[in-house]
C-alpha positions in Angstrom: -3.2 0.9 -0.1 -0.3 -0.1 1.3 -0.7 -2.4 4.1 1.7 -2.9 7.1 4.0 -5.7 6.5 4.9 -8.8 9.2 6.0 -10.7 6.6 7.3 -14.4 7.9 9.7 -16.7 5.8 9.9 -18.8 3.8 12.5 -21.5 3.4 13.4 -23.1 0.3 17.2 -24.8 1.1 19.1 -22.0 -1.1 22.6 -21.1 0.0 24.7 -18.4 -0.6 27.7 -16.7 0.4 27.9 -13.3 1.2 29.8 -12.2 -1.6 27.4 -14.5 -4.2 24.5 -12.9 -2.9 21.9 -11.5 -5.4 20.1 -8.2 -4.8 17.4 -8.3 -2.4 13.9 -7.4 -4.1 11.1 -5.8 -2.5 7.7 -6.2 -3.6 5.0 -4.1 -4.6 2.0 -2.6 -2.0 -1.0 -4.4 -2.8 -3.8 -2.5 -4.3 -7.2 -3.3 -2.2 -10.0 -1.8 -1.0 -12.8 -2.8 1.4 -15.1 -3.6 -1.4 -12.5 -6.2 -2.7 -14.5 -9.8 -3.3 -11.2 -12.0 -5.4 -7.5 -11.0 -4.3 -5.9 -11.8 -7.5 -2.4 -13.2 -5.8 1.1 -13.8 -8.0 4.4 -14.7 -6.9 6.6 -11.6 -7.3 6.8 -9.2 -9.8 9.1 -9.9 -12.7 11.8 -7.4 -13.6 9.8 -4.6 -16.0 7.1 -4.6 -13.3 9.7 -3.9 -10.6 11.8 -1.2 -12.9 7.5 0.1 -13.5 6.6 -0.4 -10.1 3.1 -1.7 -11.6 1.9 -5.1 -11.3 2.1 -7.0 -14.3 4.0 -4.1 -16.4 5.7 -6.7 -18.9 3.7 -6.0 -21.9 3.2 -9.4 -23.2 2.1 -10.5 -19.9 -2.1 -11.4 -20.8 -3.3 -9.9 -17.2 -4.5 -6.8 -18.1 -6.1 -8.3 -22.1 -7.7 -10.8 -19.9 -9.6 -8.1 -17.5 -10.3 -5.7 -20.2 -12.2 -8.9 -22.1 -14.1 -10.0 -19.2 -15.6 -6.4 -19.1 -15.7 -5.2 -22.6 -18.5 -2.5 -21.5 -16.1 -0.8 -19.1 -13.1 0.4 -21.2 -9.4 -0.2 -19.7 -7.4 2.9 -19.1 -4.2 3.0 -21.8 -1.1 1.1 -20.4 1.8 3.7 -19.4 2.8 5.1 -16.0 0.4 8.0 -16.3 -3.2 6.0 -16.5 -1.2 3.4 -13.8 -3.7 5.0 -10.7 -6.7 5.0 -12.8 -6.0 1.4 -14.2 -6.0 0.5 -10.4 -9.0 2.5 -9.5 -10.6 0.3 -12.4 -9.5 -2.9 -11.4 -11.2 -2.1 -7.7 -14.3 -0.7 -9.5 -14.4 -4.5 -10.6 -14.0 -5.5 -6.8 -10.9 -6.9 -7.7 -7.3 -6.9 -5.7 -3.5 -7.4 -6.4 -1.1 -8.4 -4.4 2.1 -11.0 -4.6 2.7 -14.2 -2.0 6.2 -12.7 -1.8 6.9 -9.6 0.3 10.5 -9.7 -0.8 13.1 -12.2 -2.4 16.3 -12.9 -4.0 16.5 -13.4 -7.8 18.4 -12.9 -11.2 15.9 -12.0 -14.0 12.3 -12.7 -13.3 11.7 -16.5 -13.5 9.5 -17.8 -11.0 12.1 -20.7 -10.6 14.9 -18.3 -9.8 13.6 -16.9 -6.6 15.0 -17.5 -3.0 15.3 -17.1 0.4 11.6 -15.4 -0.1 9.7 -13.8 2.6 5.7 -14.1 2.7 3.4 -11.3 2.6 1.0 -10.6 6.1 -2.3 -11.8 4.7 -4.1 -12.1 8.2 -3.7 -8.4 8.0 -5.0 -7.9 4.3 -7.9 -9.9 5.4 -8.2 -7.1 7.9 -8.6 -4.9 5.2 -10.8 -6.6 2.9 -13.5 -8.3 4.8 -15.8 -9.0 1.8 -12.8 -11.4 0.4 -14.7 -14.4 -1.1 -11.7 -15.8 -3.3 -7.9 -15.8 -4.1 -6.9 -16.3 -7.5 -3.7 -17.6 -7.7 -1.9 -16.4 -11.1 0.1 -19.6 -12.0 1.6 -22.3 -9.9 4.7 -20.5 -8.1 2.0 -18.6 -6.5 -0.4 -21.7 -5.3 2.4 -23.5 -4.0 2.1 -21.4 -0.9 -1.6 -21.4 -1.1 -1.9 -23.5 2.6 1.0 -20.7 4.1 -1.5 -18.0 3.3 -4.3 -19.7 4.6 -2.9 -20.9 7.5 -2.5 -17.3 8.1 -5.7 -16.4 8.3 -6.8 -19.5 10.6 -4.4 -18.1 13.5 -6.1 -14.7 13.2 -9.8 -15.5 11.6 -10.9 -19.6 12.4 -13.7 -19.2 10.5 -12.5 -17.4 7.6 -14.3 -19.0 4.1 -11.5 -17.7 1.4 -11.4 -20.2 -1.5 -8.3 -21.1 -3.3 -8.4 -21.3 -7.0 -5.4 -21.5 -8.7 -5.6 -19.9 -12.4 -3.7 -20.2 -15.3 -0.6 -17.8 -15.4 -1.0 -14.7 -17.2 2.9 -14.7 -18.2 4.4 -14.7 -21.2 6.3 -17.7 -20.1 3.0 -19.7 -20.3 2.8 -20.2 -23.7 1.2 -23.8 -23.7 -2.3 -22.1 -22.9 -4.1 -19.8 -25.8 -5.1 -16.6 -24.1 -8.7 -18.0 -24.6 -8.0 -21.1 -22.6 -6.8 -18.3 -19.6 -9.8 -16.5 -20.7 -11.9 -19.2 -20.1 -10.7 -20.1 -17.0 -10.2 -16.5 -15.6 -14.2 -15.7 -16.8 -15.8 -19.2 -14.9 -14.1 -17.7 -11.6 -14.9 -14.2 -12.0 -18.6 -15.6 -12.4 -18.9 -18.0 -9.8 -18.5 -14.7 -7.3 -20.8 -12.7 -8.9 -18.5 -10.1 -10.6 -19.5 -10.8 -14.0 
């Protein structure tokens, strides 16, 4: 599902000249439904994910592997472009959703630390599309850094919205300080807390 965006800029103090400005990258549309309970919110897709036009497209990212380990009784469709729509449907059946903090940004490479001149997504609109949303699972520190900005958008449109913000360990291969097992445990605790396991 694609949600219309009215993004708001996030200032980060970066200054580049017109001749040195990196290419502006545009993120992926949200994968959500009106049954979404937990939204997994990354920062911005890495280069491999943008090229494939798939969330968590880097083969060494633990995201899809962690989800399969949480629901072993429901086999995850295999990786590959021909199965991506099926993977998204599998995720929606688990009442999960996927999106990113940033709608667009400038970045060289794939590291979050290289993100410049970012524009945040329209989360007030997302909440209208996901009335059952109860938690944002921030996939790593860069996403969680903007949790207050995300909540502020909701407060303006839905003052009574009760959506928990939780920082989870990043599933990125760059997060080598956390073992797969530690990541899996943290993700499982959140899913269980919201009745998804």
